[in-house]
VEXLUM-133248 format. One record per residue (C-alpha): residue in one letter; y, z, x. Coordinates in pm, whole numbers. Each point is the difference from the previous one (the first is absolute). Layout:
N
SITE   resn        Y        Z        X
SITE      A        Y        Z        X
...
//
This chain:
400
SITE   resn        Y        Z        X
SITE      M       -1        1        3
SITE      N      233       74      288
SITE      K      -38     -356      127
SITE      A       56     -189     -326
SITE      K      320     -205      -17
SITE      Q      245      168     -240
SITE      A      173     -190     -271
SITE      P      377       43      -13
SITE      W      123      289     -217
SITE      P       86     -152     -340
SITE      L      353      142       -8
SITE      L       90     -103      360
SITE      E      217     -302      -70
SITE      S      113       41     -363
SITE      G      -32      197     -322
SITE      S       79      327     -150
SITE      A     -230      280     -126
SITE      S      -47      263     -267
SITE      I     -125      338       97
SITE      F     -162       20     -341
SITE      D     -230     -289      101
SITE      P     -258      -23      283
SITE      L      181      -50      330
SITE      P     -169     -240      258
SITE      Y     -144      210      277
SITE      G     -276     -178      185
SITE      V     -363     -122      -39
SITE      D     -347      146      -40
SITE      Q     -311      -78      212
SITE      R      -50     -332     -178
SITE      G      364     -112       47
SITE      R       95       70     -365
SITE      P      344      128      -73
SITE      V       45      379      -24
SITE      N      296      118     -193
SITE      V      133      352      -37
SITE      T      179      134     -311
SITE      L      244      282      107
SITE      M      140       76     -333
SITE      F     -132      317     -166
SITE      A     -177       90      330
SITE      N       46      153      340
SITE      L     -132     -121      330
SITE      L     -143      176      306
SITE      I      -62     -183      324
SITE      G     -183      138      306
SITE      A     -107     -135      338
SITE      I       -7       83      366
SITE      P      293     -167      197
SITE      R       24     -378       49
SITE      M     -233      -94     -285
SITE      G      250     -167     -226
SITE      K      108      281     -228
SITE      T      372      -58       16
SITE      F      -41     -380      -18
SITE      A     -205       46     -325
SITE      L      268      242     -136
SITE      R      262     -257       88
SITE      V     -165     -278     -199
SITE      L       11      223     -313
SITE      L      347      111       47
SITE      L      118     -354       54
SITE      A     -160      -96     -325
SITE      A      163      290     -174
SITE      A      334      -95      141
SITE      L      -40     -348     -167
SITE      D       22      189     -343
SITE      V      381       50      -37
SITE      T      -50      290     -236
SITE      V     -195      216      265
SITE      Q      205      261      184
SITE      L     -140       49      350
SITE      R       12      320      195
SITE      I     -169      -54      337
SITE      F      -37      248      287
SITE      E     -170     -142      305
SITE      L      -59      316      201
SITE      K     -157     -169      304
SITE      G      336     -141       97
SITE      T     -121     -336      133
SITE      G      190     -214     -252
SITE      D     -306     -161     -161
SITE      L      166       38     -350
SITE      S      361      -40      122
SITE      M       40     -345     -162
SITE      L      -23      180     -345
SITE      E      299      216       63
SITE      Q      215     -273     -152
SITE      V     -163       41     -339
SITE      C      -57      378        5
SITE      H      183      256     -211
SITE      D      -87      253      270
SITE      Y     -142      -61      354
SITE      G      -87      210      298
SITE      Q     -156      -89      334
SITE      G     -126      234      265
SITE      F     -137      351       18
SITE      T      312      208       86
SITE      D       96      284     -223
SITE      P      297     -185     -151
SITE      V     -233     -273     -122
SITE      L     -254      249     -134
SITE      E      267      190     -175
SITE      R      123     -322     -155
SITE      A     -362      -72     -121
SITE      L      -17      342     -160
SITE      R      342      -50     -165
SITE      S     -118     -331     -142
SITE      L     -321      176     -132
SITE      R      221      259     -175
SITE      E      202     -281     -164
SITE      V     -318     -146     -129
SITE      R     -121      324     -137
SITE      K      319       22     -202
SITE      E      -77     -352     -119
SITE      L     -338      115     -126
SITE      V      173      249     -237
SITE      R      266     -235     -103
SITE      R     -239     -291      -70
SITE      A     -232      225     -201
SITE      D      292       89     -226
SITE      V      105     -363      -41
SITE      I     -339     -125      -81
SITE      A      -63      291     -248
SITE      G      323      -90     -176
SITE      L      -73     -379      -44
SITE      P     -105     -140     -335
SITE      R     -377      -48      -32
SITE      D       23     -380      -36
SITE      L      187      -24      331
SITE      C     -240      233      188
SITE      P     -327       14     -189
SITE      E     -213      135      288
SITE      N      273      248      138
SITE      K        8     -181      328
SITE      V      227     -251      177
SITE      T      -36     -358     -101
SITE      P      138     -325      163
SITE      E      257      -20     -282
SITE      L      121      361       52
SITE      A        2      -48      377
SITE      A      227     -300      -43
SITE      N      251      197     -211
SITE      K      246      134      258
SITE      K      158      237     -251
SITE      L     -323      201      -29
SITE      G      -45       38      379
SITE      L     -378      -31      -35
SITE      H      -36     -260      287
SITE      P     -319       51      204
SITE      I       38      211      313
SITE      V     -220      -51      298
SITE      F       16      286      244
SITE      A     -180     -101      326
SITE      V      -53      235      293
SITE      D     -171     -141      316
SITE      E     -145      260      235
SITE      C       43      255     -281
SITE      Q     -156      263      221
SITE      M      333       31      176
SITE      L      150      124     -326
SITE      F     -285      191     -178
SITE      D      -95      191      318
SITE      H      356       93       96
SITE      K       36      375       57
SITE      E      318       36     -213
SITE      L        4     -303     -236
SITE      G     -367      -58      -50
SITE      T      -82      252     -276
SITE      E      277     -122     -236
SITE      A      -66     -365       79
SITE      S     -367       46      -75
SITE      Q       72      177     -337
SITE      I      236     -280     -111
SITE      A     -249     -269      104
SITE      E     -274      168     -204
SITE      E      238        9     -307
SITE      M       70     -368       57
SITE      I     -374      -87       16
SITE      R      -80      185     -332
SITE      L      318      -88     -197
SITE      G      145     -310      153
SITE      P     -223     -292     -103
SITE      A       87        9     -372
SITE      L      367       46       86
SITE      G       13     -311      223
SITE      I       -5      207      331
SITE      I     -255     -112      268
SITE      L      -80      192      318
SITE      I     -148     -181      304
SITE      A     -114      221      282
SITE      A     -142     -146      333
SITE      T     -121      195      297
SITE      Q     -192      -42      321
SITE      R     -114      357      -16
SITE      P     -187       51     -325
SITE      D      -61      372      -30
SITE      K       94      288     -242
SITE      D      334       55      185
SITE      A      104     -359        1
SITE      I      -94      -60     -357
SITE      P       49      276     -251
SITE      T     -305       85     -207
SITE      G      178      -80     -323
SITE      V       78     -333      129
SITE      S     -333     -105      147
SITE      A     -184      127     -305
SITE      N      208     -188     -254
SITE      V       86     -338      153
SITE      G     -135     -290     -198
SITE      L       27     -278      276
SITE      R     -141       43      347
SITE      L      -27     -211      307
SITE      C     -196      123      297
SITE      F        8     -196      323
SITE      K     -200      108      302
SITE      V      -26      378       36
SITE      M     -218      201      243
SITE      G     -179      250     -220
SITE      Q     -150       95     -333
SITE      V      273      256      -79
SITE      E      285     -251       51
SITE      N     -198     -268     -191
SITE      D      -37      231     -307
SITE      M      354      131       26
SITE      V      121     -359      -71
SITE      L     -272     -151     -216
SITE      G      -86      313     -185
SITE      T     -269      275        5
SITE      S     -353     -114       71
SITE      S      110     -357       78
SITE      Y     -172        6      340
SITE      K     -318      134     -161
SITE      N       17     -275     -259
SITE      G       15     -275      263
SITE      L      372      -63       25
SITE      R       40       38      378
SITE      S      310     -116      172
SITE      T     -142      153      316
SITE      T     -217     -318       33
SITE      F      300     -226       45
SITE      T       55     -114      364
SITE      M      324      -10      192
SITE      S        1     -375      -70
SITE      D       17       55     -374
SITE      K      374       32      -10
SITE      G      138      -33     -357
SITE      I     -349       58     -150
SITE      A      -50      299     -231
SITE      Y     -207      151     -273
SITE      A      206      -17     -325
SITE      V      -64      245     -283
SITE      G      177      -30     -340
SITE      V      107     -363       63
SITE      A     -293     -136     -196
SITE      D     -273      145     -225
SITE      D     -218       67      309
SITE      P      100       82      359
SITE      L       23     -304      224
SITE      I       75     -100      352
SITE      C      317     -215       45
SITE      R      236     -131      255
SITE      S      375       17      -42
SITE      A      210     -323       30
SITE      F      164      -35      341
SITE      V      380      -22      -23
SITE      D      160       33      333
SITE      G      344      132       83
SITE      P      207     -321      -25
SITE      D     -177      -93     -321
SITE      A       52      346     -143
SITE      E      382      -37       85
SITE      R       16     -322     -198
SITE      V     -177      150     -301
SITE      A      230      305       15
SITE      D      304     -233       22
SITE      R     -126     -186     -305
SITE      A      -52      330     -191
SITE      R      359      101       83
SITE      V      135     -328     -138
SITE      L     -198       55     -325
SITE      R      142      351      -32
SITE      E      357     -109       73
SITE      R      -29     -261     -272
SITE      A     -141      259     -242
SITE      G      256      264       87
SITE      R     -276      236      112
SITE      L      116      118      344
SITE      T       59      377       19
SITE      G       12      273      255
SITE      V      -57     -106      364
SITE      A      -34     -364      -97
SITE      A      338       -3     -174
SITE      G      171      170      292
SITE      E       50      326     -206
SITE      E     -167      205      264
SITE      A     -119      -68      356
SITE      A     -368       14       78
SITE      A     -133      312      161
SITE      A       -1       -7      383
SITE      A      180     -328       11
SITE      P      345       -6      175
SITE      A      285     -116     -220
SITE      A       40     -381       21
SITE      S      361       40      108
SITE      D     -105      210      300
SITE      V     -266     -258       81
SITE      L      275     -277        2
SITE      E      222      201      221
SITE      D     -278       96      235
SITE      L     -107     -368       15
SITE      A      353      -96      104
SITE      A       -9      268      268
SITE      V     -321     -102      164
SITE      W       33     -385      -40
SITE      P      -62     -192      326
SITE      R      315     -161      128
SITE      G       22     -369      -25
SITE      E     -292      -41     -253
SITE      D       63     -124     -356
SITE      K     -352       68     -134
SITE      V     -245      262      122
SITE      W     -361       68      -92
SITE      S      -37      299     -235
SITE      V     -268      156      219
SITE      D      235       10      286
SITE      L      281      143     -207
SITE      V     -224      281     -120
SITE      D      -78       96      366
SITE      R      370       -2       73
SITE      L       68      215     -311
SITE      A     -273      250      104
SITE      D      173       41      340
SITE      L      333       69     -178
SITE      R     -135      250     -259
SITE      P     -362       95       81
SITE      Q       -8      269     -287
SITE      V       85     -282     -252
SITE      Y     -157     -317      122
SITE      G     -265      136      237
SITE      P     -285      -19     -258
SITE      W       90     -369      -65
SITE      A      -44      -80      369
SITE      Q     -344      143        8
SITE      L     -122     -262     -257
SITE      E     -173     -314       79
SITE      D      234     -302       22
SITE      T      -42     -125     -357
SITE      A       50      331     -165
SITE      K      288       75      253
SITE      A      185     -315     -112
SITE      R      -70       74     -362
SITE      Q      171      342       20
SITE      L      320     -139      118
SITE      N       -5     -308     -218
SITE      T      -54      225     -312
SITE      A      286      231      105
SITE      V      254     -280       11
SITE      K     -127     -213     -289
SITE      P      197      187     -274
SITE      Y      322     -110      177
SITE      G      -81     -370      -19
SITE      I     -114      -33      361
SITE      K     -282     -243       -2
SITE      P     -224        5      316
SITE      G     -116     -350      111
SITE      P     -194     -172      274
SITE      V      159       37      335
SITE      G     -137     -207      296
SITE      R       18      133      361
SITE      T     -151     -106      334
SITE      V     -187      285      168
SITE      N     -165      -50      331
SITE      G       21     -364      -41
SITE      K     -169        0     -345
SITE      R      181      -74     -324
SITE      S      -57      275     -260
SITE      T      131       42     -358
SITE      K       35      331     -183
SITE      Y      210      125     -286
SITE      G      338      126       98
SITE      I      355       80     -117
SITE      S      337     -174       52
SITE      L      294      198      142
SITE      D      241     -195     -213
SITE      E     -176      129     -322
SITE      V       13      359      128
SITE      T      368       -8       99
SITE      A       86     -171     -327
SITE      V     -158      270     -211
SITE      I      163      266      211
SITE      A      344     -172      -37
SITE      E      -36      -33     -374
SITE      R     -107      366      -44
SITE      D      291      118      211
SITE      Q      243     -213     -201
SITE      N     -131      142     -334
SITE      R       33      345      130
SITE      S      364      -49      105
SITE      G       85     -192     -322
//
């Protein structure tokens, strides 16, 4: 299965989605499409590192982003930027495992807990003909006045939050409330971890999740923590996957019976393009809020205005366009406490961090060709003219 050629993800080039319908995810062992319906469910994802957990999560979040009614709250607590392209469509977003990011995640959980109460009151007060099953419908979700839009709250490396000495207890309690009460109210929790144990995944979460994806794990305890009690005994053994089985997992709750499936492969540049398309759809629908609308900065990300000023300060003399990866290294030298984590990423993720930071200000990275050691290379970069133009416009607006 790990050697079979993968078909392109159906939503890669075009199309929108509805979270009420099955979302394209991947294929089974026979190459047949596997879809995941997130609405009225919660999802738990577990794996050892480097087995495709975050890529699988990204596929589902990109699909959810293509439904303009869905409010996304994403916290990527590994800090590598694998989900950073989705910041532009998120109501709330955090990246990294510093205390400010974890505190922001807890604050966001508290907001969603208040939403649980408000939504229950709204649904209870609706006429029976509009809400016959006492749960959110596509029609209710589309009505902005009701505020019953679906909320997807995703936490990658959730152990960083749930096992935190000071924040973990409250975060776990709220997550358990979301698991029990959220589905009917249009609130969906997705928790992903590379350390599936009782501290990383609260018991009330692991016991009540309806959708489960388990990539390779090393032992029976971890296997059953993700897939459910006695799964190993009943033959569902993610311990048998090899290190070559990246993206391959046991799936429970996706179909009537458990199955082995492989997630679609959407690389970083493709994910950027899908996220860009999702933002355009949301702009047209008037559905940008929070971080995506510029109402609040993402957690752990420096303000874009600071980024622009810092870029101007470190820009190499005599160069009109510079590769983003090189600019990140220069920024890290200038402010290690702010940009140091960016510089530690591999080149693609490193460039993505900077490109995402300047995108809201209309700066569009493009191909920049350079000759290095006699060889011509092209990477994405930024134009000094664009940076200085934005700074000048901002300064003029401030003075005017």
